Every structure is written in C-alpha cells, then in structure tokens.
C-alpha positions as CSV (number, residue, x, y, z in Angstrom):
1,X,158.0,42.5,90.3
2,X,161.0,43.7,92.2
3,X,160.4,46.0,95.3
4,X,161.4,49.6,94.9
5,X,164.3,50.6,97.1
6,X,165.2,54.1,98.1
7,X,168.2,55.6,96.4
8,X,171.3,55.5,98.3
9,X,171.7,58.5,100.6
10,X,168.0,59.7,100.3
11,X,166.3,59.5,103.7
12,X,163.5,62.0,103.1
13,X,163.1,65.8,102.5
14,X,165.8,68.2,103.5
15,X,165.0,71.1,105.8
16,X,165.4,73.5,102.9
17,X,162.8,71.6,100.8
18,X,160.3,71.6,103.7
19,X,160.7,75.3,104.2
20,X,160.3,76.0,100.5
21,X,157.0,73.9,100.3
22,X,155.7,75.6,103.5
23,X,156.4,79.1,102.2
24,X,154.7,78.3,98.9
25,X,151.6,77.0,100.7
26,X,151.5,80.0,103.0
27,X,151.8,82.4,100.0
28,X,149.0,80.7,98.1
29,X,146.8,80.8,101.2
30,X,147.4,84.5,101.7
31,X,146.6,85.2,98.1
32,X,143.4,83.2,98.0
33,X,141.8,84.6,101.2
34,X,141.4,88.2,99.9
35,X,140.0,86.9,96.6
36,X,137.5,84.8,98.5
37,X,136.6,87.7,100.8
38,X,136.1,90.0,97.8
39,X,133.9,87.5,96.0
40,X,131.8,87.0,99.1
41,X,131.4,90.7,99.5
42,X,130.3,91.0,95.8
43,X,127.8,88.2,96.2
44,X,126.4,89.6,99.5
45,X,126.0,93.1,98.0
46,X,124.3,91.7,94.9
47,X,121.9,89.7,97.1
48,X,121.1,92.9,99.1
49,X,120.3,94.8,95.9
50,X,118.0,91.9,94.7
51,X,116.4,91.8,98.1
52,X,115.7,95.5,98.0
53,X,114.3,95.1,94.4
54,X,112.0,92.4,95.7
55,X,110.8,94.6,98.5
56,X,109.9,97.4,96.0
57,X,108.1,94.9,93.7
58,X,106.2,93.5,96.7
59,X,105.1,97.0,97.7
60,X,104.1,97.7,94.1
61,X,101.9,94.6,94.0
62,X,100.4,95.5,97.4
63,X,99.5,99.0,96.1
64,X,97.8,97.4,93.0
65,X,96.0,94.8,95.1
66,X,94.8,97.3,97.7
67,X,94.0,100.1,95.1
68,X,95.9,102.6,97.2
69,X,99.4,104.1,97.5
70,X,102.1,102.2,99.3
71,X,105.5,103.6,100.1
72,X,108.9,102.7,101.4
73,X,110.2,105.5,103.6
74,X,114.0,105.8,104.1
75,X,115.1,107.4,107.4
76,X,118.7,108.5,107.7
77,X,120.4,106.9,110.7
78,X,124.1,107.8,111.2
79,X,125.7,107.0,107.8
80,X,123.0,104.5,106.7
81,X,119.3,104.3,106.1
82,X,116.5,102.4,107.8
83,X,113.4,101.8,105.7
84,X,109.8,100.7,106.5
85,X,106.7,100.1,104.4
86,X,103.5,102.2,104.8
87,X,100.1,102.6,103.1
88,X,98.1,105.7,102.4
89,X,95.4,105.7,105.1
90,X,93.6,108.8,104.1
91,X,94.0,109.0,100.3
92,X,96.3,112.0,100.0
93,X,99.6,110.1,99.7
94,X,102.1,108.7,102.2
95,X,103.6,111.6,104.2
96,X,106.1,111.7,107.1
97,X,103.8,113.7,109.3
98,X,100.9,111.3,108.7
99,X,103.2,108.3,109.4
100,X,104.1,110.0,112.7
101,X,100.4,110.6,113.6
102,X,99.4,107.1,112.6
103,X,97.2,108.2,109.6
104,X,99.5,106.3,107.3
105,X,99.9,103.0,109.1
106,X,102.9,100.7,108.9
107,X,102.7,97.5,106.8
108,X,106.2,96.2,107.5
109,X,108.5,97.1,110.3
110,X,111.5,99.3,109.5
111,X,114.8,97.5,109.0
112,X,118.4,98.0,107.9
113,X,119.9,96.1,105.0
114,X,122.8,95.2,107.1
115,X,120.4,93.1,109.3
116,X,120.2,90.6,106.5
117,X,123.5,91.3,104.7
118,X,126.5,91.9,107.0
119,X,128.6,94.8,105.9
120,X,126.1,96.2,103.3
121,X,124.7,99.7,103.6
122,X,123.0,102.3,101.4
123,X,125.7,104.5,99.8
124,X,128.0,105.2,96.9
125,X,131.7,104.6,97.3
126,X,133.6,107.9,97.4
127,X,134.9,109.1,94.0
128,X,132.7,106.7,92.1
129,X,130.4,108.1,89.3
130,X,126.7,107.4,89.8
131,X,124.7,105.7,87.1
132,X,124.1,109.0,85.3
133,X,127.9,109.6,85.2
134,X,127.9,112.3,87.8
135,X,131.1,112.4,90.0
136,X,129.7,114.7,92.7
137,X,131.1,114.6,96.2
138,X,128.0,113.1,97.7
139,X,128.0,109.4,98.7
140,X,124.3,109.5,99.7
141,X,122.7,106.2,98.6
142,X,119.1,107.2,98.6
143,X,118.2,109.4,95.6
144,X,114.4,109.5,95.4
145,X,113.6,113.1,96.2
146,X,114.0,115.2,99.3
147,X,111.3,113.4,101.3
148,X,113.1,110.1,100.9
149,X,109.7,108.4,100.3
150,X,109.4,105.9,97.4
151,X,105.7,105.8,96.6
152,X,104.1,103.1,94.5
153,X,100.7,103.8,93.1
154,X,97.7,101.6,92.4
155,X,98.1,102.1,88.7
156,X,101.6,100.6,88.8
157,X,103.6,103.8,88.7
158,X,106.3,104.8,91.2
159,X,108.6,107.6,92.3
160,X,111.6,107.7,90.0
161,X,115.0,107.4,91.5
162,X,118.0,105.3,92.3
163,X,119.0,103.4,95.5
164,X,122.7,102.7,95.8
165,X,123.8,99.6,97.8
166,X,127.5,99.2,98.7
167,X,129.5,96.5,100.4
168,X,133.1,96.8,101.5
169,X,134.1,96.7,97.8
170,X,131.0,95.8,95.8
171,X,128.7,98.5,94.4
172,X,125.1,98.0,93.1
173,X,122.3,100.3,92.2
174,X,118.5,99.7,92.0
175,X,116.9,102.0,89.5
176,X,113.2,102.7,89.7
177,X,111.5,103.8,86.5
178,X,108.6,106.0,87.5
179,X,106.2,105.7,84.6
180,X,106.1,101.9,84.8
181,X,107.2,101.3,88.4
182,X,109.7,98.7,87.1
183,X,113.1,98.3,88.6
184,X,116.6,97.5,87.2
185,X,119.5,96.3,89.2
186,X,122.9,97.5,88.0
187,X,126.5,96.7,89.0
188,X,129.5,98.9,88.9
189,X,132.4,97.2,87.1
190,X,135.7,98.5,88.5
191,X,137.6,97.1,85.6
192,X,135.7,99.2,83.0
193,X,134.6,101.9,85.3
194,X,131.0,101.5,83.9
195,X,127.6,100.5,85.3
196,X,126.3,97.3,83.8
197,X,123.2,95.1,84.0
198,X,124.4,91.8,85.6
C-alpha cells in the first residue's frame, strides 16, 4: 500500500482556520454553561422540595406513632424561613409561646433549606401565579396560616397550605392536603406558565 503524502503546498492549518475553530469552540462553551447551570438549579430546587416533603411525611409518622400532635414551625429570617420540628407537650396543640417556654419541646433542630441546597429558599418568584392562579404581589413562600405552624395530628390530618421553594430560576411547591395529611410536589413550567406534577 503506498504511503499517503501531503498535498503540495499544504503544511497545516492557516491562522484563519485556527481562529475560526477556536471561536466555534468558545461559542459552544458559552452556550452550554448557562444550560448546565439552569439544569443544576432545577435539579437542586426539585431535591429541596422533595426533602421538605420528606420532612413533613416524617413528622406525620412521628405524630401517629406518638399519638400526639407534631408541628413544623416556620420562622421568618430576613427574606427566608428557618423551620424546626416540635411536639405537643401538654395536649393543647403546638404554640409559639409554649415553644418559647419549653412546654412544646423541640424534636429536630431548626434549619434553613439553603443549608442542604445552595441557592434554594422559601419564596415565589415575583410576578408568578401561585398554584391557585393568584398573581398577587406577595412572594411569601410559606402559606399555612398566620401562625406559620404546620401541625400534623395523630389521626393523620394536617394543616392545609402550600410551601413554595425557589431556586435562582426553578420554582416548586409542596401542597399539604389537610383532611388526609398527604403532600403533593408541583413544578412551575415556564414554557406553559402552568403548575404541573413532575
């Protein structure tokens, strides 16, 4: 088999060809980085919503097992919420004053979602409709009543409401159905402008 010989006058790539290839690679890199960052944010926000759902379900099982009320209390801190888990120590429900006095003791130390999921907080992105279609001006992510205490009863019931979890771009909601104490995670689809069950 004869050896391949370079064509006459071709000694490699020209400077123009190298610049063209380099610019194509740089452009593709810049396009792929934001897509990857957006995907990571979406995954991280989804994981935070599932983690929160797991905490609620764990508190529900603790309430059933202990035959007493267990609650997650959400405390506003700057533009986010810290939440802790407490049980009803005197049989009249979990109350903020009784948490402060020690009558309703802490089961699990209060924490922020962002401790486990960087960039994720409680909240609703500005201008976004909530799961009920309301486009109010509030971006508050904890909608479980004025006391901000999500109570789970020994009979499996719970406080009804919605907890909104947002990342830099991603938006999820954890719905709590009071009569059954069940939860449902929902995702806001920016393409359709609708809340969907992932």
